[in-house]
C-alpha positions in Angstrom: 80.4 105.9 54.6 81.0 103.5 51.5 77.4 101.5 52.1 75.8 104.8 52.5 77.0 105.9 49.3 76.3 102.7 47.5 72.8 102.7 49.0 72.5 106.2 47.5 73.8 105.1 43.8 74.6 101.9 43.1 78.1 101.4 41.5 77.0 99.1 38.6 74.9 101.9 37.1 78.3 104.1 36.5 80.0 100.8 35.6 77.4 99.6 33.6 74.7 102.1 32.6 70.7 101.7 33.4 70.0 98.7 31.2 73.0 96.5 31.8 72.5 97.1 35.6 69.0 96.0 35.5 70.1 93.0 33.5 72.5 91.9 35.9 70.1 92.5 38.7 67.0 90.6 37.0 69.5 87.7 35.7 71.2 87.4 39.5 67.5 87.3 41.0 66.4 84.6 38.4 69.2 82.4 39.3 68.4 82.7 42.8 64.8 82.4 42.6 64.1 80.1 39.5 61.9 82.2 37.3 62.7 83.1 33.9 63.9 86.7 33.3 62.4 88.5 30.2 64.3 92.0 29.5 63.0 94.7 27.0 65.1 97.8 26.1 63.2 100.1 23.7 64.8 103.5 22.6 66.9 104.1 25.8 69.8 106.2 25.4 73.3 105.3 26.9 73.3 107.6 29.9 70.0 109.7 31.7 70.4 112.0 34.3 71.9 110.3 37.4 68.8 111.2 39.6 66.6 109.4 36.9 68.7 106.5 36.5 69.1 105.8 40.4 65.3 106.1 40.9 64.3 104.1 38.2 66.9 101.2 39.1 65.9 101.3 42.8 62.1 101.1 41.8 62.6 97.9 39.9 65.3 96.2 42.1 62.6 96.6 44.7 59.8 95.6 42.4 61.8 92.4 41.5 62.9 91.7 45.0 59.1 92.0 46.2 58.3 88.9 43.3 61.2 87.1 44.5 59.8 87.5 48.2 56.0 87.2 47.4 54.8 86.4 44.2 55.7 82.8 43.4 56.3 83.8 39.6 57.6 81.4 36.9 58.3 84.5 34.6 59.2 88.1 35.1 59.4 90.8 32.3 60.9 94.2 32.7 60.5 96.6 30.0 62.5 99.7 29.7 61.6 102.2 26.9 61.4 106.1 26.1 58.2 107.3 25.2 58.1 110.6 24.0 59.8 112.7 26.7 59.4 109.9 29.3 61.3 106.9 30.5 58.8 104.0 31.3 59.3 101.2 33.8 57.2 98.4 33.6 57.9 95.0 35.7 55.3 92.4 35.4 55.0 88.8 36.7 52.6 85.8 36.5 52.7 85.4 40.3 50.0 84.8 42.7 49.4 88.8 42.5 47.9 90.4 45.6 45.2 93.4 47.1 47.1 96.6 46.3 44.8 98.4 48.6 45.0 96.3 51.2 49.2 96.8 50.9 48.8 100.6 50.8 47.0 100.3 53.8 49.2 98.3 55.6 52.4 100.5 54.5 50.6 103.5 55.7 50.4 102.1 59.1 54.3 101.1 58.4 54.1 97.5 58.6 55.5 97.3 55.0 58.1 100.0 53.2 58.5 98.6 49.7 55.4 99.8 48.2 56.1 103.2 49.8 59.5 103.7 49.1 59.1 103.0 45.3 56.4 105.8 45.1 58.9 107.9 46.9 61.6 107.2 44.8 59.7 108.1 41.8 58.8 111.1 43.2 62.0 112.3 43.8 62.9 111.7 40.4 59.7 113.8 39.0 58.4 110.3 38.2 55.3 108.6 38.7 54.5 104.9 40.1 51.5 102.5 39.6 50.6 99.3 40.7 48.2 97.2 39.4 47.5 93.5 40.6 44.8 91.1 41.2 45.1 88.1 43.6 45.8 84.8 41.7 46.3 87.3 38.4 50.2 88.7 38.8 51.3 92.1 39.2 52.6 94.9 36.9 54.6 98.0 38.7 54.6 100.8 35.8 56.9 103.7 36.7 57.7 106.8 34.5 60.3 109.3 34.7 61.3 112.3 32.6 63.7 111.6 30.0 64.9 115.0 29.3 68.7 115.5 30.0 69.4 112.4 28.5 72.7 112.3 26.9 
């Protein structure tokens, strides 16, 4: 039951808040994978709704984990900012990139759940997700969530 609870909402969000939890995850993965982490947090309130914090963290976590597994990146940039009434997350790498449409086709056939789960997590929090990549040119994952209810 504890593991199920943790999978729904990581304790580090409650303990640290979204920005610090993202920093912790990014730094930990950078140490393990050997890339240089870059984090920028701009205009983000101390707390957002639990739903938005959880979805944003999980999308970033999956994006960074995919970079570690597939990208062979030297640098990973994570940017979190409030733009108007939206919380915007961007995770970018300088890795090998991939064919997004082919990955989405594989995901639709059940071969890979990462791309699907990021989109579903964003949608469940009234967010959006876009992935841009070109083989040989890195990848950027862009997610946007409502920032309303921040406090």
